[in-house]
N, C-alpha and C positions, 0 to 999 in steps of 0.2 A: 295736678287736676288740670284738664283740658279747658282752654278758654272757651267760654260761651258768649262772647261779645256778639250782639246782633241776633242772638237766638230767639228773642221776642220780636218776631217779624211783624205782627199786627196786634191789635189791640184784642182781637178775638182770640188769638193764641194765648196771649197773656192770660186773659180771664180764664181760658180752658186749663191752663197750667195750674193756676191758683186754685181753681176749684177741685182739682185732683189732690193737691197739697192738703188734704185736711183729713188728718189721721182720726180714726176711731180708736177701739182697744186694740193693743199690739199683742202678739204671742198669745194666741187664742186659749180658752180654757184654763187649764192648771199649769200652762208652761211657765209662767213666770216663777211660779212655786216650785216647780221642777228645778229649773236652772239656779235660782238663789239658794235653794236647799244644796245642790250639788257643789256650788261655788265656795259656801261656808265650809262644807265638809271636806273640801279639797285643801284647805289652809294647813300650813305646816304648824308644828308645835310651839313655834315662838309666839303664835297670836294666842291670847288668853284664852283658857279653858271655856270660861263663861261665854266667849262669842263661838268658839269652835262648837259648843254643845247648843248653842241658841238657833240652829238653823230653822227650826219650826216656827220661831218668833219672827226671824228675818223674811222667811218664806210668807207667813202671813201678811207682813206690812208691804211686801213686794206688789201686791195687787192694789194698794191704796192710790197711787197716782192715776189709775185708770177709773176706780170707783169714784174718785172725787169730781172726774167729769161728767157730773150730774146736772141736767137741765134745771133742777130745783135749786141749785147753788152756782147761779151764773156768774157771779165774780170769780169764785175758785174756778169753774170750768174755763173762763176766759184767760186766765192766768196759768193754768196748768196746760192748756192744750199745746202751745208751741214748745213745751219742754221735751217733747218726746221725738222730735224729728230735726233734720238739718237738710234743707234743701240746696245744697251747695251750688247747684248750677245757677242758681239766681244771682250769685256773687259775681258772676261774669268773668271768672279766672282769678279774681282777688283771693289772697290767702286769709283764711279766718284769724282775726285778730285774737290775742291771748285774753282779754276781758270783755265780759259781757257788754258793758257801755261803749267800748271803742267798737264792738261789733255792731252795735245799735246805730252810732255815728256813721260807719261804712254803708249800712243799708240806706240811710237817709241820703247819702252823697249819691248812691246808686239809683235812687228813686224807687227803692222797693221797701215794702212794710216788715220791720224786722220780725213781728210774729208770723208772716207768711213764710220767711226763711227759716225760721225755727232755732230754738236755744239749745237742744239736747248737749252739744260739747260743753256748754257753759254748766247746765244743770249736772252733768257728770262730774266735772272738775271741782264745782262748788260743794257737792255732797262728799267727795273725797276728803276736801279739807274739813268740812263740817264734822266727818267721822274722825279725822286726825285730831281736831281738838278735844272731842268726846273721848277719843282714847287717851289724850294727855290727861284729862281729869281721872280716869281710871288708874293711870299710872301712880297718880299722887293719892287717890282715895280708893283703894282697890277692892273693899269690901263694901261700898255703896252701891246697892242694888238699883238704885234709880238711875245712876250714871249707866250701869250695865244694859239697862233696858233702852235707854237713850242712844246707845251705841247700836243696838239691834235695830231700832227705828231707823237711824239714818241708813244702816246698811239695806234695809229694805227698800227704801227710796232709790239709794244709788244703785241697787241691783236692778231695778225696773229701768231705769234709764239706759244704763251699760248695755243690758240685753235689748233693748229696743234698737240701738244703734247698730248693734251687729246684725240685725234683719236689714238687708240692702235696701228694702223698699221704704226704710225710714231715714235714708241717707240720699234722697233724690226727689227731684219734681215729678218723677214718674211714679207716684206712689201707688197709684191703683189703676194703672192703664198708662199707655204711651201717647202722647198728643203730637200729631204731625203738623207741619208747617202750615197745612190748610185748616187746622183745627181739629181735625178727625182724631178719633179715639180708639185704640186697640187694646186688648188684654185687660178690659174692665172687670172688676172682681178678683183680680189675681191676688190682692193683699191678703185677703182672709184665707185663700187657698195656702198661701206661703205660712202665714201665722199659725195655722191649724197643723201643718206637717208633723212637727215633733209628736204632738198628742195622737194624732191619727195613726202614726206608724207605732205608738206604744212604747216610746223610748222612757227609761225610768231615770231617775236621778242618779243613781249608782252607775247606769250606763254612760249617762252624760258626763260624770266626771272621772270616769275610769281612765287613768293614765295622765290626767291633768296635774302638772306640777308648777303652780303660779310662781312667778318671780316678780319682785317690786319693778315698777316701770322705770326704765333707765332715762336720766336725763330730767328734761323739763316736764312736768306732768301735763300741762295742756298739750304740749307738741305730741305726746304719746296719745292721747284722746284724739287729737285732730288726725293724727296717721289712722287710726282705727276708722274714723269717719270716712277718710279717703278710700281705705281698703274696701269697706262696704259699699262706697259709691261704685269702685272699679267692679262689683259683682253684679251689677244692675243687669248688663246684657246677658250674663249667664242665667239670672232668674228668667227674664224673658224667654229664653231659648228652651227652658224647662217647662214653659206654661202648658204644652200639651201633655204632660206627664204629671201634673200635679193632683189629678183627681178622675180615674186612680192613681195612686202614687206609683211612678215608673221607678225602677232601680237608681238611674241617675238622679231623681229627685229625692229618694230615700238618702243616698249618699250625701247630697247636699245639705238635707236636714240634719243628719248626724254630724257633718263638719260645722255647720254654723252653730248648731247647738253647744259642740264642745268649744268652740272658739268664745261663745257667749259666757260659758262657765269660766274659762280661763281668763278671759278679759276681766271679768267681775271678780273673780278670786284676785288676780293682780293688783286691782284697785283696792282691795279690802287691805291686802298686804301692804300696799304701798301706804295707805293711811296708816296703818301702825308703825311702819318705820318713820314716817314723817311726826309721828306724834312724840317721838324720842327728843326732839330738839325744840318742841314748843313749850314757851314759858308761859304759864298763866298768871293772870293779874293779881296782884298782892291782896286786892280786896275781896278776892273770891273765897266764900268759905262754904265748904260742904261738909256733911256730917261723915266723919271717919268711919262710923259703924254701918252695918247692914241696914238698909231701910226696907222694912216690909211693904 
């Protein structure tokens, strides 16, 4: 990541940047459902059948992180809001720490509000591990239906955050327009145009998942998530170069939408597979008792 020291040149620019870094719903319409459905269906046979057959449940849940950002539930809205993005330029070239609270400490050191910088990498990593623990329960009590549903709920939340971060405008301060050094803004409204691309060109879950062969993430989990954040941030210039071809959709914009959609599916499916592999070595506490029977 390129160093951004000194990029906040005036208080006016700072306020303009932060004002742009306020995401609304991501991946417009049914896109989260399409991506999550495709990710589950792309999983190999080693993942339990209940999970591979639960694509519709996971897809249903994948909308919940956005649904919860409702003004009538302000505490949930406040807590949920920063889970969807990572404005990494605000870190001024510092590497994302592995742990959420180390990131918060870094933000305080840099003089920025953690919720303005965004927690998406931590939301993704934490939900992989939550899913891994739930999968460990399934390994021990494979007939327990409540555990199966829990796995699919976690999968829906994980899918949402993972898919968000593959959309490059969720990995930059230039969320919905670029801010110049003088505080001027160009490209306002671009976010919704990018979010709606997959649905506007009519891609299906089958097309998005075609040829996807997920593999568990190599090495340390958070490092792999961080790499995806950086990859997405590296696509921001490309997004703005496509701005004139987003509505109506040009061929380059169509190719971009197909590429990002398939990457979102592959990334999400790899996270699901990673959680399954991690679950093999998780030892549950001896006091934990679950029903061994199917629970209706």
